[in-house]
N, C-alpha and C positions, 0 to 999 in steps of 0.2 A: 739213195746210195747206189743200188743196182749191181755194183761189182765191188769186191774188196781186192785190194792189191797189197802184196807183201813181197819184200825184196830180200834176197839172200846172196851171199858171195860163195863161190866154190873154194873149198879148202882141200889140202892134201888128203884128209881123211874121207873125202867124198869121191875120190878118184880111184880107178883100177890101175893095173900095171901098164895099161896103154895110155894113161894120162887123161882119160875121159871119165865123166861121172858114171859110177857103177850103177847099173840099171835099177837096182832096188832102192838106191838112195833117193830117187825121185819120189817114192812113196813117203819117205820121211819129210821131205820138203813140203809135200802136199798136206800131210797130217798137221805140220806146224802152221801152215797157212790157213787150214780149216779152223784150227783152234783160235787163231788170231782174228779171223772173220767173225766167228761166233762171239768172241770177246768184244769186238767193236760194236756188236749189236746188244750188249749187255747180257750175253749168255756164256760167261766164262765157264769152262768145263769143270773146273774144281768147285766153283760155287754151285753149279747145277747138281753135282754129285752130293756135296755136303748139305746144301739147304733143301734141295727137293728130292734127293735120292734118284735122280734121272741122269742117264747117260746115253750117248749115241755109239753104236758099233757098226762097223763096216759089214754090210750084207752082201754087197756085190760090187765089183770094180772092174773097169776096163781101162787099159792104158795103150796109147799109141805113141811110138817114138818117131820123131821127125828128124831132129839134128841134135848131135851130142853137145853137152856143155863141157867146158874144160877148166882146168885149174885157174883160179883168180877171176874168172868171168862172173859178171853180175847178172842175176836172174830176176824176173818178176813172176809171181804166181798170182793169176787172176782167179778169184773164186766167185761163181754166180750160182744161184739156186734155180734149177730147171723145173722142178716139181716138188710139191709137198702135199701130203694127204695121209690121213689116218695116222699110222706110226712110222711113216717113212719120208725121207727127204732124198732128192737126187740132185747132186751138185756136179758142175763142170769146173775143172781147174785146168787152166792153160798156162803152161810155163814157157816164158819167152826169154831169149837171151838178150839183155840190154847191151851187153858188150859187142853185140853184132847187129845192132840196129833194130832190135825187136824181133829177130828171127824166131819162129815157132820151134820149140824143142820137143815138148811133150803135151799131150792132151790126155786128161784123166777124167772119167766119169765115175762117180762113186755114189752108191745108194747106201744111205745110213738108216738104221733102225733105231727108234727111240725105245729105251728099256727102263723099267723100274729096276734099279740096281740090286735091291734086297732080294728080289725073286728072279731076276733076269728074264722077267716076262715082258713081252711087247706092251707098249703104253701109247695110247693115242697122244699126239702132240698137244700139250696144254694150250689153251687159247692164247695165253700171254706169250708163249713161245712162238706160236704161229704169227702173231702180230709183229713180234720183233724180227722174225725171219723174212718178212716181207721186204725188209731192207736189202736183201740179196737177190730179189727176184729179177729175172731178165725182163727188160721192157722193150719188146720188139725184136731187134736184130739178133743174129747169131754171132757170138764171139769166138767160135772156133772156126 
């Protein structure tokens, strides 16, 4: 698989007074795309919490804005796994504007920590999770 793609359209609620996507909305798009990427691997966030008592929380995040998205434009969020180890994952999410020929809009790198939800203590990634997450690993080139 190597990369997961998720598409969203920009609605009024996503924009600011200037008619462009409000800067914080990109984090919401990225969160939804991460959840869909995990679901595509058989790691639905609700099921992980309910069945295994496991969740992921954002530990660190960086975001770089390249070009704004506007009302009614269609975007793609590509999610890839850069690193996994211990209780952490590092993902890159590149948001491109499909309405403008795939123009790069935003690049987000996010580090997630795996937690046992009952205690909120860090938890090493279970082997079964590690195996499934391999479906998002970058193979060779750099997508940013």
